[in-house]
C-alpha positions as CSV (number, residue, x, y, z in Angstrom):
1,X,0.1,0.0,-0.1
2,X,1.3,3.6,-0.9
3,X,2.6,5.8,2.0
4,X,1.4,8.7,0.0
5,X,-1.5,11.1,1.3
6,X,-4.6,10.4,-0.6
7,X,-5.5,13.2,-3.1
8,X,-9.2,12.0,-2.7
9,X,-11.8,14.3,-1.6
10,X,-14.9,12.3,-0.7
11,X,-18.1,13.9,-1.8
12,X,-20.8,13.4,0.7
13,X,-23.7,13.8,-1.6
14,X,-26.5,12.9,0.6
15,X,-29.2,14.6,2.8
16,X,-28.8,11.5,5.2
17,X,-26.5,12.7,8.0
18,X,-26.2,9.0,9.2
19,X,-25.3,7.7,6.0
20,X,-22.7,10.6,5.8
21,X,-21.0,9.7,9.0
22,X,-20.9,6.2,7.8
23,X,-19.0,7.3,4.6
24,X,-16.7,9.1,6.8
25,X,-16.0,6.2,9.4
26,X,-15.4,3.9,6.5
27,X,-12.9,5.9,4.6
28,X,-11.4,8.4,7.0
29,X,-8.3,6.2,7.5
30,X,-7.3,6.9,4.0
31,X,-9.0,9.9,3.2
32,X,-8.6,13.3,4.8
33,X,-10.9,15.6,2.9
34,X,-14.7,15.6,2.6
35,X,-16.9,17.6,0.4
36,X,-20.2,18.9,1.7
37,X,-22.6,20.5,-0.8
38,X,-25.8,22.4,-0.9
39,X,-27.8,19.2,-0.6
40,X,-26.3,18.5,2.9
41,X,-25.8,22.0,4.0
42,X,-29.3,23.3,3.2
43,X,-30.6,20.6,5.2
44,X,-28.4,20.4,8.3
45,X,-26.5,23.5,8.3
46,X,-23.5,24.4,10.6
47,X,-25.0,22.1,13.2
48,X,-24.7,19.3,10.7
49,X,-20.9,20.0,10.0
50,X,-20.4,19.9,13.7
51,X,-21.9,16.2,14.0
52,X,-19.5,15.2,11.0
53,X,-16.7,16.3,12.6
54,X,-17.4,14.2,15.6
55,X,-17.2,11.2,13.4
56,X,-13.5,11.7,12.2
57,X,-10.7,14.2,11.8
58,X,-10.8,15.8,8.1
59,X,-10.6,19.1,6.2
60,X,-13.8,20.5,4.9
61,X,-14.5,21.2,1.4
62,X,-17.6,23.5,1.4
63,X,-19.0,23.4,-2.0
64,X,-22.0,26.0,-2.0
65,X,-20.9,27.6,-5.4
66,X,-21.6,31.2,-4.4
67,X,-22.6,33.4,-7.2
68,X,-24.1,36.9,-6.4
69,X,-23.3,40.5,-6.2
70,X,-19.8,41.1,-4.1
71,X,-21.5,42.3,-1.2
72,X,-23.9,39.4,-0.9
73,X,-21.1,36.9,-1.5
74,X,-18.7,38.5,1.0
75,X,-21.4,38.3,3.6
76,X,-22.0,34.9,3.2
77,X,-18.4,34.0,3.0
78,X,-18.3,35.8,6.4
79,X,-21.4,33.7,7.8
80,X,-19.7,30.3,6.9
81,X,-16.2,31.3,8.1
82,X,-17.2,30.3,11.8
83,X,-17.2,26.7,10.5
84,X,-13.6,26.9,9.2
85,X,-13.8,25.4,5.8
86,X,-10.4,24.7,4.1
87,X,-11.8,25.2,0.5
88,X,-15.1,27.4,-0.1
89,X,-16.5,27.4,-3.8
90,X,-17.7,30.4,-5.8
91,X,-18.6,30.3,-9.3
92,X,-15.5,32.2,-11.4
93,X,-18.0,33.5,-13.7
94,X,-19.1,36.1,-11.2
95,X,-16.2,38.0,-11.9
96,X,-13.2,39.5,-10.2
97,X,-15.0,41.8,-8.0
98,X,-17.0,38.9,-6.5
99,X,-13.8,36.7,-6.1
100,X,-12.0,39.3,-4.3
101,X,-14.9,40.3,-2.2
102,X,-15.1,36.5,-0.8
103,X,-11.3,36.2,-0.5
104,X,-11.0,39.5,1.5
105,X,-14.0,38.6,3.7
106,X,-12.3,35.3,4.8
107,X,-8.5,35.4,4.1
108,X,-8.2,32.1,6.1
109,X,-10.2,30.2,3.8
110,X,-9.1,29.1,0.4
111,X,-11.6,30.6,-1.7
112,X,-12.0,28.1,-4.7
113,X,-13.4,29.2,-8.1
114,X,-15.4,26.9,-10.2
115,X,-14.8,27.4,-13.9
116,X,-17.0,25.0,-16.3
117,X,-19.2,22.4,-14.7
118,X,-18.1,19.0,-15.5
119,X,-21.9,18.4,-16.6
120,X,-21.5,20.9,-19.4
121,X,-20.5,19.8,-22.8
122,X,-19.5,22.1,-25.5
123,X,-22.8,22.4,-27.2
124,X,-24.2,23.4,-23.7
125,X,-22.1,26.0,-23.3
126,X,-22.8,27.3,-26.8
127,X,-26.3,27.1,-25.8
128,X,-26.1,29.2,-22.8
129,X,-24.1,31.7,-24.4
130,X,-20.3,31.1,-23.9
131,X,-18.5,32.4,-27.0
132,X,-15.4,29.6,-26.8
133,X,-15.5,25.9,-25.7
134,X,-14.9,24.4,-22.4
135,X,-10.9,24.4,-22.5
136,X,-10.7,28.1,-23.5
137,X,-13.3,29.3,-21.2
138,X,-11.9,27.2,-18.2
139,X,-8.5,28.7,-18.6
140,X,-9.6,32.4,-18.9
141,X,-11.8,31.8,-15.8
142,X,-9.0,30.3,-13.9
143,X,-6.6,33.1,-14.9
144,X,-9.1,35.7,-13.7
145,X,-9.8,33.9,-10.5
146,X,-6.3,33.9,-9.5
147,X,-5.8,37.3,-9.9
148,X,-8.6,38.0,-7.9
149,X,-7.4,36.3,-4.9
150,X,-8.6,32.7,-5.2
151,X,-6.3,30.1,-4.1
152,X,-7.8,27.0,-5.6
153,X,-9.5,26.2,-8.9
154,X,-12.2,23.7,-9.7
155,X,-12.1,22.3,-13.4
156,X,-12.8,19.2,-15.2
157,X,-9.6,16.9,-15.8
158,X,-9.7,17.6,-19.3
159,X,-8.7,21.2,-18.6
160,X,-5.9,20.6,-15.8
161,X,-3.0,20.7,-17.7
162,X,-3.9,23.9,-19.8
163,X,-4.9,25.6,-16.4
164,X,-1.6,24.3,-14.6
165,X,0.3,26.0,-17.3
166,X,-1.5,29.2,-17.2
167,X,-1.6,29.8,-13.4
168,X,1.6,28.1,-12.2
169,X,2.5,25.5,-9.7
170,X,1.4,26.9,-6.6
171,X,-2.4,27.1,-6.8
172,X,-4.4,24.2,-5.9
173,X,-6.4,22.5,-8.6
174,X,-9.5,20.5,-7.5
175,X,-10.7,18.0,-10.1
176,X,-14.3,16.7,-10.3
177,X,-15.3,14.3,-13.0
178,X,-12.8,11.5,-12.2
179,X,-13.8,8.1,-12.6
180,X,-11.8,4.9,-11.6
181,X,-11.6,2.4,-14.5
182,X,-14.7,0.5,-15.1
183,X,-17.1,3.2,-13.3
184,X,-20.0,4.7,-14.6
185,X,-19.9,8.0,-16.1
186,X,-23.3,9.4,-14.2
187,X,-24.0,12.8,-14.9
188,X,-20.3,13.7,-15.9
189,X,-19.5,14.3,-19.6
190,X,-15.7,15.2,-19.5
191,X,-14.1,12.6,-17.3
192,X,-10.4,11.1,-16.9
193,X,-8.9,8.2,-14.7
194,X,-7.5,9.4,-11.2
195,X,-3.8,8.6,-12.0
196,X,-4.1,10.4,-15.5
197,X,-5.8,13.5,-13.6
198,X,-2.9,13.8,-11.1
199,X,-0.3,13.4,-13.7
200,X,-1.9,16.1,-15.8
201,X,-1.6,18.4,-12.8
202,X,-4.4,18.2,-10.4
203,X,-3.8,18.4,-6.7
204,X,-7.3,16.9,-5.4
205,X,-9.8,14.6,-7.0
206,X,-13.3,14.8,-5.9
207,X,-14.8,11.4,-6.2
208,X,-18.2,10.3,-5.0
209,X,-20.2,7.4,-6.2
210,X,-17.7,5.0,-7.3
211,X,-17.0,5.0,-3.4
212,X,-20.1,5.7,-1.7
213,X,-22.3,3.3,-3.9
214,X,-20.6,0.3,-2.3
215,X,-22.8,-1.5,0.1
216,X,-20.7,-1.2,3.5
217,X,-18.4,1.3,5.2
218,X,-15.7,-1.4,4.8
219,X,-15.9,-1.9,1.4
220,X,-15.8,2.0,0.8
221,X,-12.7,2.0,2.9
222,X,-11.1,-0.7,0.7
223,X,-12.0,1.3,-2.5
224,X,-10.6,4.5,-1.1
225,X,-7.3,2.7,-0.6
226,X,-7.4,0.8,-4.1
227,X,-7.9,4.1,-5.9
228,X,-5.2,5.9,-3.8
229,X,-2.7,3.0,-4.5
230,X,-3.7,3.1,-8.3
231,X,-2.6,6.8,-8.6
232,X,1.0,6.1,-7.0
């Protein structure tokens, strides 16, 4: 088994707090980052986060994808700072002023800019008005976000290499749309294996159903170790 720290961020995509605790319990020996999104946070709030932290020792990726006027995003960022997320997501398409407002409101949090959702194809981007495809759009948004004070970027693995070249080695790149060999694609359209994503320049990989769909916490833990070992 590899001695490397796992780059996996496990997605706790559920409203069921008992289930989320089981996922943490089963995988926390290997995985040290867990993602909580709107589904869980709107159901349980900060108290739910506190309960999850009683189950294990981990860093929090709070995936709220904030997108509003700068003052509102700054206030929202301040409001969640009390639960001390390591990463907090905002939409890069909200612009530099919005990103800067979030970064200024909570300098202890790594504001994390989401470029292009992995569920969007080039055709979908064209339909909603993007002039360029996913690659060009993601690189542009990533550069804008770093200049505005974001310390991390969320992007499809297919754009990682170009973004890493554009923003340099220091920024964190977090990659959803990662599927171990043999896993179903689900609602992702731009995917890559974990090993390939890390080699392309990703820092962390968001993985959910390939692990959490397994029937017992023990099997989830085994899968987390297996994926981690496959990377290194």
